C-alpha positions as CSV (number, residue, x, y, z in Angstrom):
1,X,0.0,-0.2,0.3
2,X,1.6,3.6,-1.3
3,X,2.1,6.0,1.2
4,X,2.0,8.9,-1.2
5,X,-0.1,12.1,-0.7
6,X,-1.3,13.5,-3.3
7,X,-1.7,18.0,-2.9
8,X,-5.0,19.0,-5.1
9,X,-4.8,22.3,-6.6
10,X,-7.1,25.3,-5.0
11,X,-8.4,26.3,-7.7
12,X,-10.9,28.8,-6.3
13,X,-8.0,30.6,-4.8
14,X,-6.0,30.4,-7.8
15,X,-8.7,32.0,-10.1
16,X,-9.2,34.9,-6.6
17,X,-5.4,35.9,-6.9
18,X,-5.6,36.0,-11.1
19,X,-8.6,38.1,-11.1
20,X,-6.8,40.6,-7.8
21,X,-3.7,40.8,-10.6
22,X,-5.8,41.8,-13.0
23,X,-7.6,44.5,-10.9
24,X,-4.6,45.8,-9.9
25,X,-3.1,46.0,-13.3
26,X,-5.7,47.7,-14.8
27,X,-5.8,50.4,-11.7
28,X,-2.4,51.0,-12.8
29,X,-2.9,51.5,-16.9
30,X,-5.9,53.8,-15.9
31,X,-3.6,56.0,-13.5
32,X,-1.0,55.9,-15.9
33,X,-3.5,57.2,-18.4
34,X,-4.8,59.8,-16.2
35,X,-1.3,61.3,-15.4
36,X,-0.8,61.7,-19.2
37,X,1.3,58.4,-20.3
38,X,-1.7,57.4,-22.6
39,X,-3.0,58.1,-25.8
40,X,-4.0,61.9,-25.9
41,X,-1.8,62.5,-22.9
42,X,0.3,65.4,-22.0
43,X,3.5,63.5,-22.5
44,X,2.3,61.9,-25.9
45,X,2.0,64.9,-27.8
46,X,-0.8,66.7,-27.5
47,X,-0.2,69.9,-27.7
48,X,6.6,74.6,-29.8
49,X,9.7,75.1,-31.3
50,X,9.6,77.9,-33.9
51,X,10.4,76.6,-37.0
52,X,12.1,80.0,-38.3
53,X,15.4,81.2,-37.4
54,X,14.0,84.8,-38.1
55,X,11.9,83.9,-35.0
56,X,15.0,83.9,-32.7
57,X,15.3,87.5,-32.8
58,X,11.7,88.3,-31.5
59,X,11.1,85.7,-28.6
60,X,14.0,84.7,-26.6
61,X,12.6,83.9,-23.4
62,X,9.3,83.1,-22.0
63,X,8.3,85.6,-19.4
64,X,7.0,82.7,-17.1
65,X,11.0,81.8,-16.4
66,X,10.7,78.9,-19.0
67,X,13.3,78.9,-21.7
68,X,12.3,78.9,-25.2
69,X,14.0,76.9,-28.0
70,X,14.1,78.3,-31.5
71,X,15.3,77.5,-34.9
72,X,14.8,75.6,-37.2
73,X,17.2,72.8,-36.4
74,X,14.6,71.4,-34.1
75,X,12.0,70.7,-36.6
76,X,14.2,67.9,-38.2
77,X,12.5,65.7,-40.7
78,X,9.3,66.5,-39.3
79,X,6.5,67.6,-42.0
80,X,6.4,71.1,-41.3
81,X,4.5,72.6,-44.6
82,X,2.4,74.4,-42.8
83,X,4.6,76.2,-41.7
84,X,5.2,77.6,-44.9
85,X,4.6,81.4,-44.4
86,X,6.0,84.5,-43.9
87,X,6.7,86.4,-40.6
88,X,7.5,90.1,-40.8
89,X,10.5,91.4,-38.9
90,X,8.8,92.8,-36.4
91,X,10.0,94.4,-32.2
92,X,7.7,93.9,-29.3
93,X,6.2,97.6,-27.6
94,X,8.7,97.9,-24.6
95,X,5.4,98.3,-22.3
96,X,3.1,96.3,-23.9
97,X,2.1,93.1,-21.4
98,X,1.7,89.8,-23.0
99,X,-2.0,88.6,-23.1
100,X,-2.1,85.1,-22.7
101,X,-5.1,82.6,-23.3
102,X,-4.8,79.0,-22.1
103,X,-6.5,76.0,-23.8
104,X,-7.3,72.5,-23.1
105,X,-5.6,69.8,-23.4
106,X,-5.6,68.4,-26.7
107,X,-8.1,71.4,-27.7
108,X,-7.8,74.7,-30.0
109,X,-11.2,75.7,-28.6
110,X,-11.4,78.9,-27.4
111,X,-11.2,79.6,-23.8
112,X,-14.3,81.3,-22.1
113,X,-13.2,84.2,-21.3
114,X,-11.2,84.5,-24.6
115,X,-13.2,88.0,-25.7
116,X,-12.7,89.4,-22.4
117,X,-8.6,88.7,-22.3
118,X,-8.4,90.3,-25.7
119,X,-10.2,93.4,-25.3
120,X,-7.1,95.0,-23.8
121,X,-5.6,94.2,-26.7
122,X,-7.8,95.5,-28.9
123,X,-8.2,98.7,-26.6
124,X,-4.1,99.0,-26.9
125,X,-4.5,98.8,-30.9
126,X,-6.8,101.9,-30.6
127,X,-4.5,103.6,-29.0
128,X,-1.2,102.6,-30.7
129,X,-2.6,103.0,-34.6
130,X,1.4,102.2,-35.6
131,X,1.5,99.0,-33.9
132,X,0.3,95.2,-34.6
133,X,-0.8,92.2,-32.6
134,X,1.8,89.1,-32.7
135,X,-0.3,86.1,-31.6
136,X,2.2,83.3,-30.6
137,X,1.3,79.7,-30.0
138,X,3.2,77.2,-27.8
139,X,3.6,73.7,-26.8
140,X,5.5,70.9,-25.0
141,X,8.0,70.0,-26.6
142,X,7.0,66.1,-26.0
143,X,5.7,63.7,-28.7
144,X,5.3,64.3,-32.4
145,X,6.8,67.6,-33.2
146,X,4.7,68.7,-36.2
147,X,1.3,67.6,-34.4
148,X,2.0,69.6,-32.0
149,X,2.9,72.1,-34.2
150,X,-0.3,72.2,-35.6
151,X,-2.2,72.4,-32.7
152,X,-0.1,75.3,-31.4
153,X,-1.0,77.4,-34.9
154,X,-4.9,76.0,-34.7
155,X,-4.3,77.8,-31.5
156,X,-3.5,80.8,-32.5
157,X,-5.1,81.1,-36.1
158,X,-8.3,80.2,-33.1
159,X,-7.6,83.9,-31.1
160,X,-6.8,85.4,-34.8
161,X,-10.4,84.6,-35.9
162,X,-11.6,86.0,-32.9
163,X,-9.5,89.2,-32.9
164,X,-10.8,89.8,-36.2
165,X,-14.7,89.0,-35.2
166,X,-14.1,91.8,-32.7
167,X,-13.0,94.3,-34.9
168,X,-9.4,94.0,-35.7
169,X,-8.0,94.8,-39.1
170,X,-6.3,91.5,-40.8
171,X,-3.5,93.6,-41.4
172,X,-2.4,94.3,-38.1
173,X,-2.4,90.8,-36.7
174,X,1.0,88.8,-37.1
175,X,0.9,85.1,-36.9
176,X,3.9,83.7,-34.8
177,X,5.5,80.5,-35.9
178,X,4.9,78.0,-33.1
179,X,7.7,77.9,-30.1
180,X,8.3,75.3,-27.9
181,X,8.0,75.8,-24.0
182,X,11.5,73.9,-21.8
183,X,12.4,74.1,-18.5
184,X,10.3,75.2,-15.5
185,X,7.1,75.6,-17.6
186,X,4.0,74.3,-16.1
187,X,1.4,72.0,-18.4
188,X,-1.1,74.9,-18.7
189,X,1.8,77.0,-19.5
190,X,2.2,75.1,-23.0
191,X,-1.4,75.0,-24.2
192,X,-1.3,79.0,-24.3
193,X,-1.3,81.6,-26.7
194,X,0.3,84.9,-26.1
195,X,-0.9,88.6,-27.8
196,X,1.7,91.2,-28.0
197,X,1.7,94.7,-29.2
198,X,5.0,95.7,-31.6
199,X,5.5,97.4,-34.5
200,X,6.8,96.5,-37.6
201,X,10.6,96.5,-38.6
């Protein structure tokens, strides 16, 4: 007679363990997505490096302490046909304060306070008929460069359309090439459009 002992697997316990592991993994994936590491997240390129070296003399530093990378070298092999437009040379008006409009993640829909924010720019343009308003769209440096640049440009164009609708002449608006924020800038700062008075050179 054999004294061997047979161990019968506890399948109920095994099944419960795997269900627990699956739930934990699902929660981790959800957390990563909420933190911006999933499709459309801030670290996957939702939202800029100036694609034209001419922009270098205009935007050397971010007013919020974040450095701005400029120059066509940063564009690399990205598809930048949509950036094939001329930006006239200009210089910012010294006492002009930039107006900032902040956009949602992956969106170029104007914020609710856009008209109110832009009214001060319109008032400044009325008081200084020799000036123009420069519109600069920003994005973060992560993700696909061309996608980021397109989104930043669409945001600037949305602001441009709003200013036109509020009565500003088209020849008094300058659409800059997109800029990329780096350094200490927040996610919100990387999803902004700045409007600032300047004079054409």
